[in-house]
N, C-alpha and C positions, 0 to 999 in steps of 0.2 A: 409407179402410179403417183406416189406422194409428190414427186417433183412436178408432175403434170398438174396436180391439184394446186400446188404452190404457184405455178406460173399463171394459171387461170385466176387464182385468188388475187395475184398481183395486178392482173388486167382489170379486175373489178375494183381493186383499190384505186387505180387510175380513174376509172369511171366515176366512182363516188366523189373523189377529190375534185375532179373537173366539174362534176354535177353540182357541187356546192356553189360554184360561180353562177349557175343558172337558177338556183332556188331563190336567190335574193333574200337570204336570211330565213329560208323555209316559209316564205310568203306566197310562193307560186306552187299550187298543188301538184301539177303533173311532174315538173322537175323534182319536187321534194319527194314524191312517192318513188320515182325512179332512182333517185339518189339513195333513199332508204333501202330499197331492194338491193341495189349494188352493194351497200354496206353489209347487209345480211349475208348475201352470197359470198362476198369476200371473206368475211370472218368464218363463215361455215366451212369454206374450202380450206382456209388456214387451219382450222381445227382438225380437219381430216388429214392434212399433211403432217401435223405434229404427232399423229398417232405413231408414225415410224421415223420421222426426222427429229433431230435434236431441236428443241424449242428455240434455243438461241440462234441457231443457224437459220431455221425456218422464218423466224420473226425478222431477222436482219435482211434476209433475201426478199421477203414480202415487202418490207418498208423500202428497200432499195429499188425494187421494181416500181413501186408506187411513186417514189421520189423522182426517179429518172423519167418515168412516163409522164408524170404530172408536169415536170419542168419542161419537157419537150412539147407537151400539149399546150402549155402556157405560151411557149414561143410561137407555135403554129396558130393556135386559135385566138389568143388574146394579145398578140404583138409584144410579148414580154422580151426583155433584152436577150440578145444572142451573141454577146461579145466573147472573145477568145477565152478569157479567164473563166467565165461561167461554163462554157462548153468543156474546158479542161477539167473543172471540178465535177461536172456531170460524168465525164470519162472516168474520174477516180472512183465514183460511186459504182459505175459499171464494173470496173476492175475488182473492187471489193466484193461485189455480189458474185462475180465469176470465181474469184478466189475461194469464197465460202462454198460454192457449189462443188468445186473440184477437190476441196479438202474435207468435205463432210463425211466421206466414207460410205455414202448410200447411193 
């Protein structure tokens, strides 16, 4: 169940990171509240995951999911660059997250 919590926490990590773009410096109330809620859920689920997963692994996977998801969302939603090198390095992050998952022993 911890890996499920961690995966969902990572999705909410993406949500709040992308949400920051829409808050306009926390000056827009609705996006700001939704972003804050996503932050709370993300950290709360991460806290549940680290009850049984090693904190270093869980944190690295959580931030990896957030980093990759946010980079992909930036490409799709905001027209950020999608050149070969950028995609290659996003792939490296994915490989690192997968490696941590498969070597965690849980």
